C-alpha positions in Angstrom: -16.6 -7.9 30.8 -18.7 -10.8 29.6 -17.4 -14.2 30.8 -18.7 -15.8 27.6 -21.2 -15.3 24.8 -23.7 -17.9 23.8 -25.8 -18.0 20.8 -29.5 -18.2 21.5 -32.6 -18.6 19.3 -33.0 -15.1 17.7 -30.0 -13.6 19.2 -26.9 -13.6 21.5 -26.9 -13.9 25.2 -24.0 -12.9 27.5 -23.1 -14.8 30.7 -22.2 -12.8 33.7 -21.8 -9.5 32.0 -21.0 -6.3 33.8 -20.6 -2.8 32.5 -17.1 -1.8 33.4 -14.3 -3.9 35.1 -13.8 -2.8 38.7 -17.2 -1.2 39.0 -16.1 2.2 37.5 -18.5 3.5 34.9 -17.0 5.2 31.9 -18.3 8.6 30.7 -21.5 8.5 28.7 -21.4 9.5 25.0 -23.6 11.9 23.0 -26.7 10.1 21.6 -26.9 9.6 17.8 -30.2 9.9 15.8 -32.3 6.7 15.3 -35.1 6.4 12.9 -37.0 3.1 13.5 -38.9 3.7 10.2 -35.8 4.0 8.0 -35.3 1.7 5.0 -32.3 0.5 3.0 -28.9 1.9 4.0 -30.6 4.5 6.2 -31.9 1.6 8.3 -28.4 0.2 8.6 -27.2 3.6 9.8 -30.0 3.9 12.2 -29.3 0.5 13.6 -25.6 1.4 14.0 -26.4 4.5 15.8 -28.8 2.6 18.1 -26.0 0.2 18.9 -23.5 3.1 19.5 -26.1 4.6 21.8 -25.7 1.6 24.1 -22.0 2.2 24.5 -20.0 4.5 26.8 -17.5 6.9 25.3 -14.5 4.5 25.6 -16.5 1.7 23.9 -17.5 3.9 21.1 -13.8 5.0 20.6 -13.1 1.2 20.1 -15.9 0.8 17.6 -15.8 4.0 15.4 -12.4 4.1 13.7 -10.8 5.6 10.7 -11.8 4.2 7.3 -8.2 3.6 6.4 -6.6 0.9 4.3 -4.9 -0.5 7.3 -8.1 -0.8 9.2 -10.3 -2.0 6.3 -7.8 -4.8 5.3 -7.2 -6.0 8.9 -9.2 -9.2 8.9 -8.2 -12.8 9.2 -9.6 -16.3 9.0 -7.7 -17.1 12.3 -8.9 -17.1 15.9 -6.6 -14.3 16.7 -8.9 -12.0 18.5 -8.3 -8.3 18.3 -4.6 -8.8 17.5 -5.6 -9.1 13.8 -8.8 -7.1 13.5 -10.3 -3.9 14.7 -13.4 -3.2 16.7 -15.3 -4.1 20.0 -15.4 -7.6 21.0 -18.8 -9.4 21.5 -17.5 -10.9 24.6 -17.1 -7.5 26.3 -20.8 -6.5 25.8 -23.8 -6.6 28.0 -27.0 -8.4 27.0 -28.6 -5.2 25.7 -25.5 -4.2 23.8 -25.3 -7.6 22.2 -29.0 -7.5 21.2 -28.4 -4.1 19.5 -25.2 -5.3 17.8 -27.1 -8.3 16.5 -29.8 -6.0 15.0 -27.1 -4.2 13.1 -26.1 -7.4 11.4 -29.7 -8.5 10.8 -30.5 -5.2 8.9 -27.2 -5.1 7.0 -27.1 -8.8 5.9 -29.2 -10.9 3.6 -32.5 -12.5 4.8 -32.1 -15.8 2.9 -32.3 -19.1 4.6 -28.8 -20.4 5.7 -27.1 -17.3 3.9 -26.6 -13.8 5.1 -27.7 -13.1 8.6 -28.5 -16.8 9.4 -25.2 -18.0 8.0 -23.2 -15.5 10.0 -25.0 -16.6 13.2 -24.4 -20.2 12.5 -20.6 -19.5 11.9 -20.4 -18.0 15.4 -22.2 -21.0 16.8 -19.7 -23.3 15.1 -16.9 -21.6 16.9 -18.7 -22.2 20.2 -18.7 -25.9 19.2 -14.9 -25.6 18.7 -14.5 -23.9 22.0 -16.4 -26.7 23.8 -14.5 -29.4 21.9 -11.1 -27.9 22.7 -12.1 -27.5 26.4 -13.1 -31.2 26.7 -10.3 -32.6 24.5 -8.4 -35.6 25.7 -4.6 -35.7 26.4 -4.1 -37.0 22.8 -5.6 -33.9 21.4 -8.7 -35.6 19.9 -11.9 -33.9 20.8 -14.2 -36.0 23.0 -17.3 -34.4 21.5 -17.5 -34.8 17.7 -20.0 -33.4 15.2 -22.6 -35.7 13.9 -21.4 -35.8 10.2 -19.0 -34.5 7.7 -19.1 -33.3 4.1 -19.3 -35.7 1.1 -19.5 -35.2 -2.7 -23.3 -35.5 -2.6 -25.1 -32.2 -2.5 -26.9 -32.9 0.8 -26.6 -31.2 4.2 -25.6 -34.5 6.0 -23.1 -37.2 5.1 -20.7 -39.6 6.6 -17.7 -39.8 4.4 -14.3 -38.8 5.9 -11.4 -37.5 4.0 -9.4 -40.4 2.3 -6.3 -38.6 1.1 -4.2 -35.6 1.8 -2.6 -33.1 -0.6 0.7 -34.5 -1.6 1.7 -32.0 -4.2 3.4 -28.7 -3.3 0.6 -26.2 -2.9 0.7 -22.9 -4.6 -1.4 -21.5 -1.6 -0.9 -23.0 1.8 -2.8 -22.6 5.0 -1.3 -20.0 7.3 -0.6 -20.4 10.9 0.0 -16.7 11.8 -1.8 -13.5 10.8 -0.1 -11.2 8.5 -0.6 -7.6 7.3 -0.8 -4.3 9.2 -2.4 -4.6 12.6 -5.6 -2.7 13.4 -5.6 0.7 15.1 -8.4 0.0 17.4 -9.5 -2.6 20.0 -8.0 -4.2 23.1 -5.4 -7.0 23.3 -5.6 -10.4 21.8 -7.5 -13.5 22.6 -7.0 -15.9 25.5 -5.7 -18.9 23.9 -2.0 -19.8 23.1 -0.4 -16.9 21.2 -3.5 -14.9 21.8 -5.7 -17.4 19.8 -9.1 -18.3 21.2 -12.3 -19.9 19.9 -15.9 -18.9 20.7 -18.6 -16.4 19.7 -17.3 -13.9 22.2 -14.1 -13.5 20.0 -15.9 -11.7 17.1 -15.4 -8.0 16.6 -17.6 -5.3 15.2 -16.3 -2.0 13.9 -17.6 0.9 11.9 -14.8 2.4 9.8 -15.8 6.0 9.3 -19.0 7.4 10.8 -22.2 5.6 9.9 -24.0 7.9 7.6 -26.4 8.0 4.5 -24.2 10.5 2.8 -20.6 9.7 3.6 -18.3 6.7 3.0 -17.9 4.0 5.7 -17.6 0.4 6.2 -19.3 -2.2 8.4 -16.4 -4.4 9.5 -17.3 -7.6 11.4 -15.5 -10.8 11.8 -13.6 -13.4 13.9 -12.4 -16.9 13.4 -13.5 -18.2 9.9 -15.5 -14.9 9.2 -14.8 -11.5 7.7 -17.7 -9.3 6.6 -16.7 -6.0 4.8 -19.6 -4.0 3.5 -18.7 -0.5 2.2 -21.3 2.2 2.0 -21.0 5.4 -0.1 -23.6 8.2 -0.4 -26.4 5.9 0.9 -25.7 3.0 -1.3 -23.6 -0.2 -1.0 -20.4 0.4 -2.9 -18.9 -3.1 -2.1 -19.9 -6.3 -0.3 -16.5 -7.9 -0.4 -14.1 -9.2 0.6 -16.2 -11.8 2.4 -14.3 -14.7 3.9 -16.3 -17.5 5.4 -15.2 -21.0 6.6 -16.3 -23.5 9.2 -15.2 -26.3 11.5 -16.9 -28.6 12.1 -18.7 -28.6 8.8 -21.9 -29.8 10.6 -23.1 -30.6 14.1 -26.4 -31.3 16.0 -27.3 -28.9 18.8 -28.8 -30.0 22.1 -32.3 -29.3 20.8 -31.7 -31.7 18.1 -31.3 -29.2 15.3 -28.6 -29.9 12.7 -26.5 -27.1 11.4 -24.3 -27.1 8.3 -23.3 -23.3 7.7 -21.6 -23.9 4.4 -23.8 -26.7 3.0 -25.7 -24.4 0.6 -22.4 -22.9 -0.6 -20.8 -26.3 -1.1 -23.9 -27.9 -2.7 -24.1 -25.3 -5.4 -20.5 -26.0 -6.5 -21.2 -29.8 -6.3 -24.1 -29.4 -8.6 -22.0 -27.4 -11.0 -19.0 -29.6 -11.1 -21.3 -32.7 -11.2 -22.8 -31.4 -14.4 -19.6 -31.2 -16.2 -18.7 -33.9 -18.8 -15.4 -35.7 -18.9 -14.1 -33.3 -21.6 -15.3 -30.2 -19.7 -13.7 -31.5 -16.5 -10.4 -31.9 -18.4 -10.6 -28.2 -19.5 -11.6 -27.0 -16.1 -8.8 -28.8 -14.2 -5.9 -26.7 -12.9 -2.4 -28.0 -12.8 -1.6 -26.3 -9.3 -2.6 -27.8 -6.0 -4.2 -25.6 -3.2 -4.0 -25.9 0.6 -5.9 -22.7 1.1 -7.7 -20.1 -0.8 -5.5 -17.9 -3.0 -7.0 -14.5 -2.1 -7.4 -14.8 1.6 -6.2 -12.2 4.2 -3.4 -9.9 3.1 -3.8 -10.9 -0.5 -5.8 -7.9 -1.7 -5.6 -7.2 -5.4 -3.5 -10.3 -6.2 -5.9 -11.8 -8.7 -4.2 -14.0 -11.3 -3.3 -12.2 -14.5 -4.6 -14.9 -16.6 -8.0 -16.7 -16.1 -7.9 -20.5 -16.0 -10.3 -23.2 -16.4 -13.3 -23.6 -18.8 -15.1 -20.6 -20.0 -18.8 -20.5 -19.0 -19.7 -19.7 -22.6 -18.7 -23.2 -23.5 -21.3 -24.6 -21.2 -25.0 -25.4 -21.9 -27.6 -22.9 -20.9 -28.6 -25.1 -17.9 -24.9 -25.3 -16.8 -24.7 -21.6 -16.9 -27.6 -21.3 -14.7 -25.8 -23.6 -12.2 -22.8 -21.2 -12.3 -25.1 -18.3 -11.2 -26.7 -20.5 -8.6 -23.3 -21.5 -7.3 -22.2 -17.8 -6.9 -25.4 -16.7 -5.2 -24.8 -17.9 -1.6 -21.8 -15.7 -1.2 -23.4 -12.6 -2.8 -26.4 -13.2 -0.5 -24.3 -12.2 2.5 -25.2 -8.6 1.8 -28.7 -7.1 1.8 -31.2 -8.7 -0.6 -31.5 -5.5 -2.9 -27.8 -5.2 -3.2 -27.2 -8.9 -3.8 -29.9 -8.8 -6.6 -28.0 -5.9 -8.3 -24.7 -7.7 -8.0 -26.2 -10.9 -9.5 -27.5 -8.9 -12.5 -23.9 -7.7 -13.1 -22.4 -11.2 -12.8 -25.1 -12.6 -15.1 -24.3 -10.1 -17.7 -20.6 -11.1 -17.4 -21.2 -14.8 -17.4 -19.9 -15.5 -20.9 -16.5 -14.2 -19.8 -16.4 -16.1 -16.5 -14.3 -19.2 -16.0 -14.9 -22.3 -13.8 -11.8 -24.2 -12.5 -11.0 -26.9 -10.0 -8.0 -28.8 -8.5 -7.8 -32.0 -6.6 -11.1 -33.8 -6.6 -14.6 -32.4 -7.3 -16.1 -34.0 -4.2 -15.2 -31.2 -1.8 -14.5 -33.9 0.8 -10.8 -34.2 0.9 -7.8 -32.1 1.8 -6.9 -30.0 -1.4 -10.2 -30.2 -3.1 -10.7 -26.8 -4.6 -13.1 -25.0 -6.9 -12.9 -21.5 -8.3 -15.2 -19.2 -10.2 -13.5 -16.1 -11.8 -15.2 -13.5 -14.0 -14.6 -10.0 -15.0 -16.0 -9.0 -11.6 -16.8 -12.0 -9.4 -14.2 -14.3 -7.7 -15.3 -17.2 -5.5 -12.9 -19.9 -4.0 -13.8 -23.0 -2.0 -11.1 -25.3 -0.6 -11.0 -28.2 1.7 -8.5 -28.5 4.6 -7.9 -31.2 7.2 -9.5 -30.4 10.5 -7.5 -28.4 13.2 -9.6 -29.3 16.2 -11.6 -32.2 14.6 -8.5 -33.7 13.1 -10.1 -36.8 11.6 -12.3 -34.6 9.4 -12.0 -31.8 6.8 -13.1 -28.3 7.1 -13.9 -25.5 4.7 -12.2 -22.2 3.7 -14.0 -19.9 1.2 -13.8 -16.3 0.0 -15.8 -14.0 -2.2 -14.1 -11.1 -3.8 -14.9 -8.6 -6.6 -12.2 -7.6 -9.1 -13.5 -3.9 -9.0 -15.7 -3.6 -5.8 -13.6 -4.8 -3.0 -13.7 -2.3 -0.1 -16.0 -0.2 -2.3 -13.2 0.5 -4.7 -11.7 2.9 -2.2 -8.1 1.5 -2.2 -5.5 0.6 -4.9 -3.5 -2.6 -4.5 -1.4 -2.5 -7.7 
């Protein structure tokens, strides 16, 4: 088992990885077909098969699971290891297996800068920052290693403002401390931290729900702390790219090589440009009466879209503001491959006049309880600020992208 996983340029690297604990090699599994010249969904299937070919039969059994509602909806924003999500842990893989798993993500996810594949890798690296900070924390609980900056209301990747207030009103959605919902049917035990919680890129799990195929129905299911990627394929096409949960703590940091990372800066900045364009009257229409401590449609909240849309209708905005709404949606949709993202954005553009923008708290996205929502006939995006858990003097972000009709490829009913 890998002692730890460290993100490296262009991929993952495992430290002290061995094949099987105790030196006993598990039975090899039948090889699956790989086509290096495949395109589109066929390329995702080929990459998935190539990864499975690196695994023994026991590992494959932990990775290829039933495409059931219980497995598909088993995801969480929490660092709860395999106790709340199915699949094989990155921390259990060898170097070659990790490289192959990374290739699956690279083929399946978007190619945009700081979105899609790049965004996912940065999210895992953020969790390594948390693991390091927790390991070196002082007796008072304050980390000794802090990130270089935190978010502000300005649409830039770096800033210095710290949260100035906390959410005093009773929230309609509060941050959860424990995972809920049905446990997954595959995977080993939980993480190594208190209560099974642990930080780090080794505590992310990859599963194929159903057999990867260009003709059948299956899901690429990947996630860990602050991340849930759920892409459903049906008959060689992407049937759904949601739910997609993404959060981050710290909001930004500088690596040893001097590179500064801010995985959700592009997501945040699009919303800041949108809310910053609203007039006083428009802001009054967009403001929600509720307070929010977390996203409304997080884990175990499938199908619970509000019956009535709230906020300001996009048809009431100027043409330039309407373009800002689409630009604000795009980073979440860009999680999936570029061609699918473009198709989804066309759908959301057609539905734009019936879409609503709403906010609660402040519009700066720099204080506990600051919250923005975009809710259309199909698209649903939420962004909320919470006080830090490890970096307690800062805020961190939770966000979710859902689709009213396409979550989990429309395979399940949540009425």
